[in-house]
C-alpha positions as CSV (number, residue, x, y, z in Angstrom):
1,M,-5.5,-3.7,-34.8
2,L,-6.6,-7.9,-34.1
3,Q,-3.8,-8.5,-36.8
4,V,-1.5,-6.5,-34.7
5,I,-2.3,-8.9,-31.6
6,A,-2.1,-12.2,-33.5
7,A,1.5,-10.8,-34.6
8,K,2.6,-10.1,-31.6
9,T,1.3,-13.0,-29.8
10,I,2.9,-15.7,-32.0
11,F,6.0,-13.6,-31.5
12,S,5.4,-13.7,-27.7
13,C,4.7,-17.5,-27.7
14,A,7.8,-19.0,-26.2
15,Q,7.3,-16.7,-22.5
16,L,2.7,-16.9,-22.9
17,G,3.5,-21.2,-23.6
18,R,0.7,-20.7,-27.1
19,A,0.7,-18.7,-30.2
20,A,-2.5,-17.3,-29.9
21,L,-4.8,-16.1,-27.3
22,R,-8.4,-17.4,-26.3
23,P,-11.1,-16.9,-28.9
24,R,-13.6,-15.1,-26.3
25,V,-10.7,-12.6,-26.0
26,L,-10.5,-11.8,-29.4
27,E,-14.1,-11.7,-30.1
28,A,-14.4,-9.2,-26.5
29,L,-11.6,-6.9,-28.3
30,A,-13.5,-7.0,-31.5
31,T,-16.4,-5.8,-29.1
32,V,-15.7,-3.5,-27.3
33,P,-15.2,0.5,-29.9
34,R,-12.2,1.5,-27.8
35,H,-12.6,4.9,-29.5
36,E,-15.6,5.2,-27.1
37,F,-13.1,5.2,-24.0
38,V,-10.3,7.8,-25.6
39,P,-10.5,11.8,-26.1
40,P,-12.0,13.1,-28.8
41,A,-8.9,14.5,-30.4
42,I,-6.9,11.0,-30.7
43,Q,-10.0,8.5,-31.6
44,P,-8.6,8.6,-35.0
45,Y,-5.2,6.3,-33.2
46,A,-7.6,4.4,-31.1
47,Y,-7.3,1.4,-32.9
48,E,-3.0,1.8,-33.3
49,D,-1.3,-0.8,-31.1
50,C,0.2,1.6,-28.7
51,P,-1.2,3.9,-25.7
52,L,-2.8,7.0,-25.8
53,P,-3.0,10.0,-23.1
54,I,-6.3,9.8,-21.7
55,G,-5.9,13.3,-19.4
56,C,-4.5,13.7,-16.4
57,G,-1.0,12.1,-16.3
58,K,-2.2,8.7,-17.4
59,T,-2.5,6.3,-20.7
60,I,-4.6,3.7,-21.5
61,S,-3.0,0.7,-22.2
62,Q,-2.0,-0.3,-25.8
63,P,-4.3,-3.3,-27.2
64,F,-2.0,-6.1,-27.6
65,I,-1.5,-5.5,-23.6
66,V,-5.4,-5.7,-22.7
67,A,-5.3,-8.5,-24.9
68,V,-2.5,-10.1,-22.9
69,M,-3.4,-9.3,-19.8
70,T,-7.3,-10.3,-20.4
71,D,-6.0,-13.9,-21.8
72,L,-3.5,-14.9,-19.0
73,L,-6.8,-14.5,-15.9
74,D,-9.0,-17.8,-17.7
75,L,-11.9,-15.1,-17.0
76,Q,-14.8,-17.3,-16.6
77,P,-18.6,-16.2,-17.5
78,T,-18.8,-16.3,-13.4
79,D,-16.2,-14.8,-12.5
80,R,-15.9,-11.2,-9.7
81,V,-13.0,-9.6,-11.2
82,L,-11.4,-6.8,-8.6
83,E,-9.7,-3.8,-11.8
84,V,-7.8,-1.8,-10.0
85,G,-6.7,1.8,-12.1
86,T,-10.7,2.1,-14.2
87,G,-8.9,4.9,-16.4
88,L,-11.9,5.7,-19.1
89,G,-13.2,2.7,-18.7
90,Y,-12.1,0.5,-21.7
91,Q,-9.6,-2.6,-20.3
92,T,-13.4,-2.4,-17.4
93,A,-15.4,-3.3,-21.0
94,V,-13.6,-6.1,-22.3
95,L,-13.7,-7.8,-18.8
96,A,-17.3,-7.5,-19.0
97,A,-17.6,-9.3,-21.9
98,L,-16.0,-11.8,-20.4
99,A,-16.8,-12.4,-16.8
100,G,-19.8,-12.2,-14.6
101,R,-19.2,-9.2,-12.1
102,V,-16.1,-6.1,-12.7
103,Y,-15.4,-3.7,-9.8
104,S,-13.4,-1.4,-10.3
105,V,-11.0,1.5,-8.3
106,E,-10.4,4.6,-9.4
107,L,-8.3,6.9,-8.2
108,I,-9.4,10.2,-10.1
109,E,-12.3,11.4,-9.9
110,E,-12.6,13.1,-12.6
111,L,-11.4,9.8,-14.6
112,A,-13.9,7.3,-13.0
113,A,-16.9,10.0,-13.2
114,Q,-15.8,9.6,-17.4
115,A,-15.7,6.1,-17.3
116,I,-19.1,5.7,-15.9
117,H,-20.5,7.9,-18.3
118,R,-18.8,5.8,-20.9
119,L,-19.6,2.7,-19.8
120,A,-23.9,3.5,-19.4
121,R,-22.7,4.8,-22.7
122,Q,-21.8,0.1,-23.7
123,R,-24.6,-0.6,-21.5
124,C,-22.1,-2.4,-19.8
125,A,-24.8,-3.5,-17.3
126,N,-22.1,-5.4,-15.2
127,V,-19.3,-3.3,-13.7
128,E,-19.9,-0.7,-10.8
129,V,-16.4,1.8,-10.2
130,N,-15.6,3.5,-6.6
131,V,-13.0,6.2,-6.7
132,G,-10.6,4.8,-4.3
133,D,-7.0,3.5,-3.9
134,G,-6.9,1.3,-5.5
135,A,-4.1,-0.5,-3.6
136,K,-6.8,-1.3,-0.9
137,G,-8.9,-3.0,-2.9
138,W,-12.6,-3.0,-2.8
139,P,-13.5,-5.1,0.9
140,V,-16.9,-5.0,0.6
141,H,-17.3,-7.3,-2.7
142,A,-14.2,-9.2,-1.8
143,P,-13.0,-11.7,-2.1
144,Y,-12.6,-12.1,-6.4
145,D,-11.9,-15.0,-8.6
146,K,-9.3,-12.9,-10.3
147,V,-7.9,-9.3,-10.0
148,I,-6.3,-7.1,-12.8
149,V,-4.0,-4.1,-12.0
150,T,-3.3,-1.7,-14.6
151,A,-0.2,0.5,-12.9
152,A,2.9,-0.7,-10.8
153,P,2.7,-0.8,-7.3
154,A,6.3,-0.7,-5.8
155,S,5.3,-3.4,-3.7
156,I,3.0,-6.3,-4.2
157,P,-0.5,-4.6,-1.8
158,P,-0.9,-7.2,0.9
159,A,-4.9,-5.9,0.5
160,L,-5.2,-7.0,-3.0
161,V,-3.6,-10.5,-1.6
162,E,-6.4,-11.0,0.4
163,Q,-9.0,-10.1,-1.1
164,L,-7.9,-12.9,-3.9
165,K,-10.0,-16.3,-3.6
166,P,-8.2,-19.3,-2.5
167,G,-7.9,-20.8,-6.3
168,G,-7.4,-17.5,-7.4
169,R,-5.4,-15.5,-9.8
170,M,-4.3,-11.8,-10.0
171,V,-2.1,-9.9,-13.3
172,L,-0.2,-6.9,-12.7
173,P,3.4,-5.6,-14.0
174,A,5.3,-5.8,-10.9
175,G,9.1,-4.7,-10.1
176,P,10.8,-1.8,-10.8
177,P,10.3,0.9,-12.6
178,D,12.9,0.3,-15.0
179,E,12.8,-3.7,-14.3
180,Q,8.5,-4.8,-14.1
181,Q,7.3,-7.7,-15.7
182,L,4.0,-8.6,-16.3
183,T,3.2,-11.1,-13.5
184,V,0.8,-13.8,-12.9
185,L,0.2,-14.6,-9.3
186,D,-2.1,-17.7,-8.5
187,K,-3.5,-18.1,-5.2
188,S,-3.4,-22.5,-4.0
189,P,-6.4,-23.4,-2.0
190,D,-3.8,-23.4,1.4
191,G,-3.1,-19.3,0.5
192,T,0.3,-20.1,-0.7
193,I,0.9,-17.1,-3.6
194,I,3.0,-19.0,-6.4
195,S,4.5,-16.6,-9.2
196,R,5.9,-16.1,-12.6
197,E,6.8,-13.3,-15.2
198,I,5.5,-13.2,-18.0
199,F,7.8,-10.2,-20.5
200,A,9.1,-7.7,-19.4
201,V,6.6,-3.9,-19.4
202,R,6.2,0.0,-18.8
203,F,4.0,0.8,-16.8
204,S,2.8,3.4,-14.5
205,L,2.9,3.8,-11.3
206,L,0.2,3.2,-9.2
207,A,0.0,5.9,-6.5
């Protein structure tokens, strides 16, 4: 899996601005067992570089996209991170391996319950999962150093921008369903938002 990610990173170096991802990100991907975050029936395919169904009409993102989004966040060990869209918790666990604290919001209660169980089994003690509308963020724990959105909103939710610290960064898929771009938003100290597009993606829509 890591070899495929490395090859795709080289292929995408023009968009990413470099030919290799941060070693810490690759170490986290090597450490977090992806098969523990997919249903048993599809565990044989857990390390294929492709999205997989996890139930409730949702999917787990392909490892390359998880790697790139995590790398773009430029996580620091003290960062407080808001994740929108927990799924079964794979991306959450990767974030937890790199950041100080992860607050994850999942709309579907069934998925949130499974994620909590799976994350606990992996001893991810620096994670909290909440059932709610991810577009509204998790105000009680704001502001956040980093925000990651794992489904595509119709437009960038104002609440997420508001809950991002000045100097913070958000990574998300943005744009119409057939024209989504992986996007990085940086919030300057004065609150100005600077955005840049990385490459085309296809995510499920943020409900």
